[in-house]
C-alpha positions as CSV (number, residue, x, y, z in Angstrom):
1,X,156.9,172.6,90.4
2,X,160.1,174.2,91.6
3,X,163.3,172.3,92.5
4,X,164.6,173.4,96.0
5,X,168.0,171.9,95.2
6,X,168.5,174.6,92.6
7,X,168.1,177.4,95.1
8,X,171.1,179.0,96.7
9,X,168.9,179.8,99.8
10,X,168.1,176.1,100.1
11,X,171.7,175.0,99.7
12,X,172.8,177.5,102.4
13,X,170.0,176.5,104.8
14,X,170.8,172.8,104.4
15,X,174.4,173.3,105.2
16,X,173.5,175.5,108.2
17,X,171.2,172.8,109.5
18,X,173.9,170.2,109.3
19,X,176.4,172.6,111.1
20,X,173.9,173.3,113.8
21,X,173.6,169.6,114.5
22,X,177.3,169.2,114.5
23,X,178.0,172.1,116.8
24,X,175.2,171.4,119.3
25,X,176.6,167.9,120.0
26,X,179.1,169.5,122.5
27,X,176.4,171.5,124.4
28,X,175.8,170.4,128.1
29,X,173.5,167.4,128.4
30,X,171.0,169.4,130.4
31,X,170.4,171.5,127.3
32,X,169.4,168.5,125.2
33,X,165.7,169.2,125.6
34,X,166.2,173.0,125.9
35,X,168.4,175.1,123.7
36,X,169.8,172.1,121.6
37,X,166.3,171.0,120.7
38,X,165.1,174.6,119.9
39,X,168.1,175.3,117.7
40,X,167.9,172.0,115.8
41,X,164.2,172.4,115.2
42,X,164.6,176.0,114.0
43,X,167.5,175.0,111.8
44,X,165.6,172.1,110.2
45,X,162.6,174.3,109.7
46,X,164.4,176.6,107.3
47,X,165.2,174.2,104.5
48,X,162.1,172.2,105.2
49,X,159.8,175.2,104.6
50,X,161.8,176.2,101.5
51,X,161.3,172.7,100.1
52,X,157.6,172.6,101.1
53,X,157.1,176.0,99.5
54,X,158.6,174.7,96.3
55,X,156.0,172.0,96.2
56,X,153.1,174.5,96.3
57,X,151.3,175.5,93.2
58,X,150.7,179.2,93.7
59,X,153.2,182.0,94.1
60,X,151.3,183.2,97.2
61,X,151.7,179.8,98.9
62,X,155.4,179.7,97.9
63,X,156.0,183.1,99.4
64,X,154.2,182.1,102.6
65,X,156.5,179.1,103.1
66,X,159.6,181.2,102.3
67,X,158.4,183.7,104.9
68,X,158.0,181.0,107.5
69,X,161.5,179.8,106.7
70,X,162.8,183.3,107.2
71,X,161.1,183.6,110.6
72,X,162.7,180.3,111.7
73,X,166.1,181.6,110.5
74,X,165.7,184.8,112.6
75,X,164.8,182.6,115.6
76,X,167.9,180.5,115.0
77,X,170.1,183.7,114.8
78,X,168.9,184.6,118.3
79,X,169.5,181.1,119.6
80,X,173.1,181.1,118.2
81,X,173.7,184.5,119.9
82,X,172.3,183.1,123.2
83,X,174.4,180.0,123.0
84,X,177.5,182.1,122.4
85,X,176.7,184.3,125.4
86,X,176.3,181.2,127.5
87,X,179.7,179.9,126.3
88,X,178.1,176.8,124.7
89,X,179.6,177.9,121.3
90,X,183.2,178.9,120.7
91,X,183.6,182.5,119.9
92,X,185.1,181.4,116.6
93,X,181.8,179.6,115.6
94,X,180.8,180.3,112.1
95,X,177.2,179.7,112.8
96,X,176.2,183.3,113.2
97,X,177.9,184.3,109.9
98,X,176.3,181.4,108.0
99,X,172.9,182.2,109.4
100,X,173.3,185.8,108.4
101,X,174.4,184.9,104.9
102,X,171.4,182.5,104.6
103,X,169.0,185.2,105.8
104,X,170.4,187.7,103.3
105,X,170.0,185.3,100.3
106,X,166.5,184.1,101.5
107,X,165.4,187.7,102.0
108,X,166.6,188.6,98.4
109,X,164.6,185.6,97.0
110,X,161.5,186.7,98.9
111,X,161.8,190.3,97.7
112,X,162.4,189.2,94.1
113,X,159.3,187.1,94.1
114,X,157.2,190.0,95.6
115,X,157.9,192.1,92.5
């Protein structure tokens, strides 16, 4: 079995999830069951799917879970963009850059495993 803790993609995704929780605390209360919930679920989905994939026995299953994680990450990138447009996030928020870096690393892992 693979250890997700040893993956740079997992480390970045974990930090991103924590930051999403921290930064969405200041969103308007009416967004608690809207954008806040969606962002948090997408953010948690990324490291969760990486970890679950690491527990699978075949490379095909592992790749499938990494692909799901990547999809959740792209969803989160849009939600961060929307939150910034709605002025729920400060323009200096690092979430977009962290999500982009995580996507780059995760995509590299996926591509390396496909070879």
